[in-house]
N, C-alpha and C positions, 0 to 999 in steps of 0.2 A: 466548340470553345468551352473550356472547363473553368468553373468559378475559381476564385483566388485560393480557397482552401485546398483545392485539388491539384495544386502545383506539385504535390507529392504523389499524385496518382500514378499507378503503374499500369501501363498498357501491355497486355499479353497477347501474343499471337494465338489464335484459337487452336491451331494445330500443334502448338508447342507449349501447352500449359505445364508448369512444374508438376511433378508426380502427385504431391499432396493435394494441390488444387484440382487436378484432373480426377483424382479419386473422389474428392468431395463433390465435384460436379456430377459424376456418375451416380453417386449415392443420392444426390438431390433429385436427379431425373427419375430414379427408381422410386423415390419417396413421394414426389409431388407431380410426376408426370410431365414436367416441363423443365427447361434449363434455367439456372440462375442468371440474373442480369448483371450482377456485380458481386464482389467479395470485399469483406472488410477484415482487417487484421489489427489487433491491439496486443502489445507485448506485456509480459509480466515484468517484474523488476526485482533487483536486489538492492537493499539499502546498505551502503558501505559503512556509514556512520550517521548518527542523528536519530536515535530511536525514541519514539513516543514524545517527540517535541513539536511535530508539525501542527498538531491541534492546540499547542500552546503558543503558536505564532512564530516559531523559530525555524531557521533554515535547516534543510536536510541535504544529504549527499548520496542520492541513488544513481543507478544506471539501469537502462532497459536490458533485458536478456533475450536470448533467442526464442525461448519457449513463449507461446502466445495463445490467444483465442482467435480463431478464424471462423467467419460466418459467411455462408453463401446465401444470397438474398434474391428473391423475386417479388417486386411490388405487384399487388393484385387489386382488382376492382372491388372485391368484397371488403368490408371494413372489419376484417378478422386477421389476427396475427396467429399463425401456426408455427410453433417452435418444435424442432426435433434436434436430437443430439446423436453424433456418431457413436457415442458410448452408450451401450444399451442399459447401463445402470441408471441413466437419467431419462425419465419418462417423457413422452411427448406432452405438449401443452398447447391449448388454444384459448383465445379470449377475444372479445370485441375490443377494438382499439378505442372505443368510446366509453369503456367501462373498466379501466385499469384498477385492479384491486391487488395490493401488495400485502401479503400475510407476514407480519413481523414475527409471529410465533413459530413459523415454519420457514426457515431460510433455505428453501429449495432453489435449485439452479435457475429455474425460469423467473423467479422473483428478482434476481439481479438484472436479468435482461429487461424486465418491466421497469426497474428503476431508471435505466438509461432512456427507455422509450418515453416514460412519463415526464422525465426532466426536459426533454426536447419539446414534447407536446405542450407542456405548460409554459416554457420559455416563449414559444411563438404563438401561444393561444390557438392551437390548431383545432378547429371545429370539426373538420372532416378529414382526419389523418388517413394516410394511405395504409391499407392492409398489406400484410407481407407473409410470404412463406420463407422461413429461415431454417437452415441446417447448420449446426454448430460443431466445430471440432476443436478440442483444446489439448495442448501439450504441457500446460503448467500443472504440476502436481497440486491437487486440491488441498486446501487448509494447510499449506506448507510455509506460509509467510512470504510467498513470492508474488502475491497480489493477483491470484486467479480471479477472485470475485470482482475486484476493481477493474481488471482488464475486461471482464465480461460487461460490466456497466458501461465502460468507455466504448467498447465495440458496439453495444446496443445503441448508445447515443449517436455514434457516427452512422450506423445503419439507418436509424430513423431520420437523421439529418439528410442523408443522401436520397433515401426513398421519397422524401417529401419535397425534394428540390430546394432545400434551404442551405444557406452557408453561414458559417461562423469562423472566427479565428480560432487557432488552437488553444489560446489562453482562455477564450470564452467557453469553449467546449470543456476544457479541464475544470473550470469553475462550476459549470452546470452539472457535470458528472459528479463532482465532489458533493454538491448539495443533494443531488438526487439519490446518491447511495445511502443517504441518511434515512430514506424511506424504509429501508430494511431494518433500521434501528441502531446502526453503528455510527457513533459520533466521531467519525474520522476527520483528519485534518487537511487532506488534499495532496499529500506527497504522491500517492499511488497514481491518481488520475493525471497529475501534472507531468510526471515522467513518462507515462504511457503516451501522451500526446506530444511532448516537447523533446523527447529523446532524439539524439543524433548518433549515427554510427561512429564508433571510435573515441567517444568522450563521455565521461560521467558528467553529471550536472549538479551544480549547487542550485537548489530550488528555494527561492525566497517567497514570502507571502505578503499580501496587503501593501502594494499590489503584487500579483503573481509574476515572477520573472525567473528565468533560468540562465545560468552562466556556465560555460564550458569549464570542466576540470580535467586536465590531462593527467592520467595516472602514470606512475613510474613504469618504464619499459622493462625493468629487470624482475618484475613480479607478476604472478598470475593470481586472479581471484577465484577461489574454489568454493562452490556451494555444496554443502552436505546436508541432506535431509535427515532429521532425527527419526522420521517415520512416526512421530506422535502428532496427531491432527488436532487442531483447535479451530473451530468456526467462531469467529468474533461475534457474529450476529446471534449465535445460539447460546452464548454464555454471557455472564455479566462482568467477567474479569476486566475486559478492555474498557467498558463504559465506567466501571468503578474508578479506574485510573484517571479517566477524563474528568470525572466529578471531583476526585481528590485534588487534581490540579486547579480546577475551577474554585473549589473551596479555599485552597491555599491562596489563590489570587485574591479572593474576597477578604480573607483575614489579613494578608500583607497590606492590601490597599487601605483597610480601615485603620490599621496601626499607624499608617503614614498620613492619615488625614485626607485620603483621596475619596472620590465618590465611588465607593465599593460596589454599589448596585449596578453601575454601568460597566464594571470591569469583569471581563470574562476569561482572559488569558494571562498567563504569567508574563508574557512579553509586554502586555499593556502596562503592567506595573513598572517594569524597567524603563519603558518609554516615557511614562508620566514623571518618573523620578529623575530621569536624565542621567542615570549612572551606568557604570559598566557591569559586566557579568560577575566579576570578582566581588564587587560591592554588594550585588544582589545576594550572593552566597553568604556574605557577612550579615545582611539583613535577615535572611532566613534563620541563621543561628541565633540572632537576637530576639526574633519575634515568635518563632514556632518552636514547640517542644517535641522531642523525639517520640514521646508516648502517643499512642493513638488518641484521636479526638472522638469523643462520643457525640452523637447528634445533639444531645442536651448542651454540651459545652460549646459546640459551634453556634447553636441558637443564642446562647448567652453572650458569646463574643460579638455576634452581629446584631443582637437586640431584636430578634425575630422569633416567631412561633415555629413549632415543629411543622405545622401545616404549611406555613409560608416557605420553609426550607424545602419541603417536598414538592410543592406546587410551582415555586418560582425558580428553583436552582437545580434540583436533582432531576435526572432523566427517569423515564418510566421504569426501566428495569434496575434502578438503584434506590428506589423508594424505601425498601425494607432493610437496607444496609444500616447497621447500628454504630459502626466505628469506621473512621477514615484516618489514614496515615498521610498527614500533610507535609511535615518536615522532610521526610524521606523523598517524597515525590518531587517537591520543589527543588530540593538539593540536586537530584538527578537531572532535572530539566535544565537548570542554569549551568551545571558543569558540562552536560552533554552539548548544549548550545555552543559553549566555548570550544569544546573538542572539534566540532564541525568546522568552525572558522579556522582553527589551527591546522586541521587536515588539509583544507583548501590552500592555506598559506604555504604549507610544506610542498604540496604538489606544484604550486606556481613557482616557487623559488628553487625547487629541485636540488637541495644540498646533497653532498656525497652520501650522507647517511639517511637519506629520505625514507627508504624502505623500513629501516629500523625505527625511525621516529613515527611513521604512520602505523606500524605494527603496535607500538606502545600505546598510541591513542585508541586503537581498536580494542586492545586488552583492557584499558581503563574503562572504556565504554561498556564492555561486557561485565566487568566487576560491578559497575554502577547499576546496570540492568538487573543483575542477579541480587545484589544486596540492598540497593536503595529503592529500586522500582519493583523488585520481586516478580519479574515476568519471565523467569527461566523455569526449568524443570530438571529433574535428575538426568534425563536422557541428553538434554542439551548440554548440561554441565559435563557429562562424560565425553560427549562428542568434542566439545571445545578442548578438554584436556588431551584427548587423543590427537587432535589436530596440532596442538602446540608441541606435543611429545615427538611427533614425526616431521617436524620441520617448519610449521607455519610460524611466521614472524609475529602475526597478530591473528586472533580468531575471536569471533563474537556471534551471539544470536542475531538474526535479522528478521524484521517483520514484527508482528505483535508479541511473539514469544509464547510461552506456555506450551511449546511444541514447535513444529516447523523446522526451519533450516538455520544452519550456521553459515557464515561467510569467513573465509580465511585468506590471508595474503601469504603466498608461498613463493620463494625465489624460483624463477623459471627453470634453473638448472637442477632443482630438487623436485620438480613437479611430478614426474613419473613415479619416483620412489615414494613420494608422499601419497599419491592416489592408491598405489598398491598396498601400502601399510595401513592406511585408514580403512580401505575396503576389508582388509583381513581382520583388523582389530574391532571394527564396529559392526559391519554388515554380515560377515561370514560367521559370526558367533551367535547369530539369531536367525531362525528359519524365516520368520515373518519379514525381517529386514532384508534378508538375502533375496527374497522374492521381488522386493521393490528396488533392489540395488541399482539396476540398469539406469533408472531415471533419477537416482538419488544422490549421485556423486559426480560432479563435473566441473571443469574449469570454464569460465565464461568471460566474454569480452563485451564492452559497451555496444548495445544494439540500437536499431532505429525505432522510431516511434510509430504511432498508428498510421495505417495506410488504407487506401481504397484501391482495389484491383478491378479493372474492366478488361474484357477481351477485345483485342484490336480487330 
């Protein structure tokens, strides 16, 4: 009898394992000398709209994709975790399960596994956690904005849960994995982990926070969503770009709160300000115009506005890797967040109501989102800008960066009757003009449909 969480468990006939699982099983036996007892899969995701707003408390609209992280697992009696990867670029790693050390300065692949492992251990207070042999296979392009790192954290969390005979709801797992990914130093908001667990085949999801909940969003039937990788990599944990934006939103929250007489010390997210004031998103945009100036704020000006010292700013508000930043753009970041939050709700509304011009309306929202990401949030890059232009030129109704930005992927909405011509033209215009991109092209341009969330596989 399987516990409640494993209602989604997939039982596989041992003589008829799907090719990828069979290959992984054979590699596992070759590596560890015994067969895996179970397998865990967690998907990547593409965010259709709602960029950089989950950590501000606002709803986002992603869907799971086919590409995933797959781990073969054998619980062992020794309290050691041995990690190996089917990709030889990623070195083997082993550690005691009682001494998990996560190196924030080196965001190597095994550290993301350790985040999920540590999150489950700490949640249950496991004193004698089970050791494991694990072999990982991944099909999500790394540092592409499709959530390869979060999928690995989620996969590791589910692996640890299963190996130790524990159960949690999917919502609880998503929340634990969101918190535990912060061990690597990324101040993320929870979208990636939530969709990885809560996704269902055939539907995108509106993911809302505090409390975490997911609502089906049926996408229009006359359009396909196409992912195109710019082939520019950005590792969120290895740079400060991402955390600087998180801090800029946090600082904007503090200044907006103080200007309205709220208890600014307790306010962390831009959504909190709106909730406390009890106003709509349009009014929040007006308040941003009234309170914040477009010129960058120096740390001295921020300290003066809040009535605190530089030391208090660094120790009580800023994250570790933003301590030395001297200026912050608060007006632009807040303006993006409140306008993007409104676009997400409008996107869902259009999908629900399905007017005759739904595809056109959704495309316009995606384009507005991209312009805001590029100009107000400044998280694009020249390659993404060029790729979006190419996609729009060859028939996309809407196109935008997806994920953190500064590289990674675009997502475009393309009428289904134009899909083949679109793929051919984008391939020629972006990938075949560059030798490096051409080598990566096979896994860089593809249409995608909403996929299913994390699963455990066991052999029947």
